[in-house]
N, C-alpha and C positions, 0 to 999 in steps of 0.2 A: 408583413412580419419583420420585426427588428432582427438584426444580426450582431453577433459578437464573434471576434476572431480569437481563436486559441492557438498559442504557439507552444509546441512540445517536441522534444527531440525524437521520441519514439511514440508510435500510436498503433491502433488496430491495424493488422491482427497481432502485432507484437504486444504481449501483455505483461504487466507488472502492476504494482499498486497504483502508481500515478496514472497509468494508462487506463486502468479499470475505472478509477474515480472519474476521470474526464469523460470517458465513454458513457457511463451511467448518468452523470450530471447533464451531458449534452442531450441525451434522450429525454430526461425529465424536463429540461428547459423548453423543449419544443412544445410541451403541453401548455406552457405559459406564453406561447407565441414569440419565443426567442430562439432563433436558429443559430447553431454554432458552426462556423467555418474553421476547420482545423488545418493548420499549417505544420507539417512535420517533415522529417528527413525521409528520403526515398531509399529504402534498403532493397537488396537484390530481389528480383522477381515480383516486386510490388508495383502496381500501376501508378502513374503520376496523378491520376484523379479517379475517385470513385465516391459514390454516395452509399452510406450504410446506415440503415434505420433513420433516414432523414438527415444524417450528419454528412456535410460535405468535407471530404478529405483531400487536401492538396499536398502532394509529396514533392519536395524540391531537394536539390543538391544531393545527388545520389551518393550513398555512403557505404563504406565497407566496415562492418561492425568489428572486424578483427584488427583494424588499424591500431597502432600504438596511441595511447591517450594524448600525447603531445601533438601528434599528426592530426588526430581527430579534432583537437581544440583549434588548430590552425585552419583546418577545413571549415570548421564551424564559423569562425570569424570571417574568413575570406569569401566563403561561398554561401553558407546557409543564411547568415545575417543579412547580406545584401539582397538575396533572393526573397527572403521573408518580407523585407521592407518594400520591395517591388510589389509583391502580392497584396500587402496591406494597403498601399497607396492605390492600387487598382480597385479595391473594394471600399475605399474610404468614405464615399458618399452614402453607403448603405449600412454602416456599422456604428454601434454605440460605444465600442471600446475594444481594447486588445488585452487578452488574459494570458499571461505567461505561466507555464507550469514547470517548476523547477528553478532553483536559484542561480542560474548561470548569469554572472554579472554582465556578460555581453548583451543580454537582453536590454540593458540600459541604453545601448546604442539605438535599438529600435524605438525605445520609449522617447529618446531625445528627438527622433524624427517625428514621432506621433505628436509631441508637444507643438511642433510647428504647424500642425494641422488641427489642433484642438481635439485630439482623440485621447480620451482617458485610458490609462494603462493600469493593470492590476497584476501583481506577481504573487504566486503561491509558493511558499517554502514547503518542500515535501519531505525533507529530512531534518534532523536536529542540528541545523546550522553548519556542521562540519562540511567544508567544501562548497557551501552555498553562499548566496549573496550576503547574508548577515554575518558571515565569519570572515572578517577582514584580515587575512593572512598576508605575510610579506613585510617588506620594509616600508618606510614612511611614504616613498613615492608610489609604490604599488597600492598601499592602503588608500592614498589620496585619490588615485585613479578609480579604484573600485567604488569609493564613496560617491564620487561625482557621477559615475554611471548609475549607481543605485538611486541617487536623489532625483533622477529623471522620472522614476516610476511613481505614480500617484498614490497607490495603495499597496501595501504588502500584507498578504493573507497568511496567518499562522494557523496551524492545525493542532498545536499543543501549547500548554501553558509555558513549557520550557522555551519554545521558540519565541513566544511573545516576550518573555522576560529577557531572553538573550538579545533580542533586537533592541529592546529599551536600554539594556546595559551597553550595547554598542553605540548608543546615541541617536537611534532613529526616532523621528518625531512620533510620539504616541498617537497623534491624530491620523497618522498614515497607516497604523497597524490595525488590522481587523481580524478578530478571531472567528474562524469558521471551521468546525471539525469536518472530518470525512463522514460520508453517509453511505447508505446502501438500501436496496429494495427489501424491506422486511416482509413483503408478501412472498418473495422467492426464498429468502433465508428465514425460515420459520421452523418451529418445532416439528417433530415427526408427524407424518400424516399417512393416509392410506395409499397415496399416489406413488410411493417408492417401492411398492411390492414387486413390480416387474422391472425395476431399474437395474443397470449394470452393477451399481453398488450393492444391491441386495444379493446378487450372485457371487460377488467377491467376499462379502462379509457374512460369514456363517452366523445365524441367529442363536447358535448354541454358545457363542462367545460374547464377551463384552470388549469394547474397543477404546483404546487411547489413540488419538489422532493428531497428526501434524499436517498442515496444508501450507504450501508456498514453495518458493524457489529453494533448490538445494545448494545454497551458497554458504561460504565459510562463516559469515557473521550471524547466520541463523542458528549456529551452534547445535546442530541436530545430532552430532556425535555424542553430546552430553545426554540428550534424551535417550538415545539408543543404549548407552552404557548404564544409565539409570534404570531403564526398563529391564535390561538383563539382570541387574542387581535385585530388583523386586520379584522377578520371576522365580527366584530361588525359594520364595515363600509359598506354602501350599495354597494359601487363599488367593494367589494370583494365577492359579492354574488355568482358569477360564478367561484370562485377559490376553488380548493381542494388541500389537502396535501396528498401526497402518499409516504410511507416509505417502502423501499426495504431492506431486510436483516432480520437476526434473531440473537438471543443471545445464540444459542446452542454452547456448548463446549468452552465457554468464562468465565473466572473467574469472571469478573466484569460485567456480563450481567445485563441489566436493562429492558429486554423485557417486563416482567409482569408489572413493574412500569409504563412504557410508555403506555402500552395498558390501564391500569387503568386510567391514566391521560387523555388519548384520549377519553375514553368512558364516563367519568363523566363531561361532559360539553354540552352546547346546540348545539355544532357543530360536534358532534361525527360522524354523517353520512358523514361529509366532510373530515374525516381523515381515510385513508386507509392503512392497513398493509398487505403486500403481502407475507411476509416471504421471504426466499431465492429463487431467480429466476435465471435461466440459461441465459436468454436473457435480461440482464440489458439494453443493447443498445436500444432495442425496447421501453422500458419504458422512457428512456432518450429522445428519438426522439419525443415522444408524449408529452413531458413536456416543459414548458417555462422557469422556474426558478429553479436553483439548489442551495441548501443551505448546507454548511458544517460548523457547529458551534463548532467544536472541541476545547478542551482546550489545546491540543498538537497534533502534527502530525510529520510524517517523510516527504516524498514527496507523498501525497495521490493519489492512483490510481483512486479513485472515482472522484476526482476533475479533473484529467487528462481526464477521460472518458467523463465527462460532458462538459468540454471545447471543446473536440474534436467533440462532437455532436452538438456544436454550441449553447449551452444554455447560458443564462445570469446567471452568477454565483455570489453568495454571500458567503463570507467566513470570519471566525473570523481572526482577525489580529494577527496570531501567526506564529511562524517559521514553514516553510514547506508550509503552505497555502499562505503566503505572498511572497514565492519564485515564485509562479506561477501567482497569481493575482496581477496585477499592477492596483492600485486603479483608478477607473473611465476610464481606458483604455480597459481592457479585463475582468473586473469584479468589484465587490465592496467589500471592507473590512469593517468590523464593529468591534467596541470595545466590548470586553466581559464584561458584567455586569449582575448581578443577575436579574435586572428588565427586561432585554431584550430590553430596549429602543432603543439602537443603531441598533439592528437587525430589530426591528419593523419599524424604519425610513427607513432602506434600502429596506425592502420589499415594503413598501408603495411607495417609490420613483420609483421602477421598475414597479410596477403594474399600476401606473398612467402615466408612460412615455414610450410609445411604441418605440419611436425613440432611447431612451437610451438602451432599451432592445436589439434592432436591432444592435446598435453599439457595445455593449459588446459581443453579440453573434458572430458577424463577426470577431471581433478582437481576441476572445478566440480561434476560429478555426485556424486563421492565426498563432497565437502564437504557438499552438501545432504542426502545420505543419512545422514550422521553427525550433523547438527545441526538440520535444519529440516523433517523429515517431520511430517506432521499427527499421527501417532501419538506421536512424541516430545513435541511441543508440548502435545497434549491431556493426556497423563499429567502434565505439569508443572502444568497448570491444575487437574486433579483433585486433585493433592497440595495445591495452595494452597487450594482451596475446602474441603478437609477439615481445614485447620489450625484 
């Protein structure tokens, strides 16, 4: 079996969009006889080595997640990078390439070493440039250093059209840029079926009500307070009496967590009983299947997993008109886009439109599922990576 090494700062059991994508991709690639060896940071209470679902996980350079960002950057450069290089060289005879997840420009140092051993390198940009390798901030000297490091990487993978365009604008060679979207298992994330009747979700979600749902981290840029305030506004209408808002996820281990602020906002209004916080759940798909409308009001995104999952489950989706979200939602075809404003007027209008129009809900739901099946299945994405890794 061939091997690829993936390098990512956080990995299983720590979960976020990038971690989930790599975990699912790794499981899928095994079916094509390509084994993934993951090199990641060692956080507290996690073993240095384990195998999960056939994925080898090597944790190095023990890290304290609460360190100041500058200290973490220094530790990353002085400890993680050299340790990762050592691990890669140890496996070099059995690997076909090294795949970096996240645009930390220090990865260019690893790529420079890999070039000496003829090991191809690939880097996936996971957010819309800001803070990542394609966004060359700083003065002339710093920009020059970052560009030289970035040029050591053989291929840069973009997940959105914006990232692709921004990389070209920054002067990266178009032959080095490869577009591969995020993917998911559409057999797990599928429309409602009979298997959810005895799930935890079915006990939490009263079938006498309809549900608007948000899934994901409770961080500031997710803008969930706008969703809560907009929900409170529409609840004043009699036709919303049977609608509830359910929020999945928590703010644990997140620097910009707003979990307590959101709960305070939700509890101090006349409709507090209609706003449910579940915390982090393992069966997100069951909650999605029991919901009608999904809302993602973020101020910025990469290519959001939560939106992929909701669309795959056939929900009528509403998203803010920002990069990443508008890569997936085609307004009035497979979802609705709304303009971000502090008043929430645009989101309120979108919510009212869907709640009052069952035919529109049905149309957006059906087209959302079709779109995912055509573009974002795990099989489609895995084959794109296999083609790239064999280049």
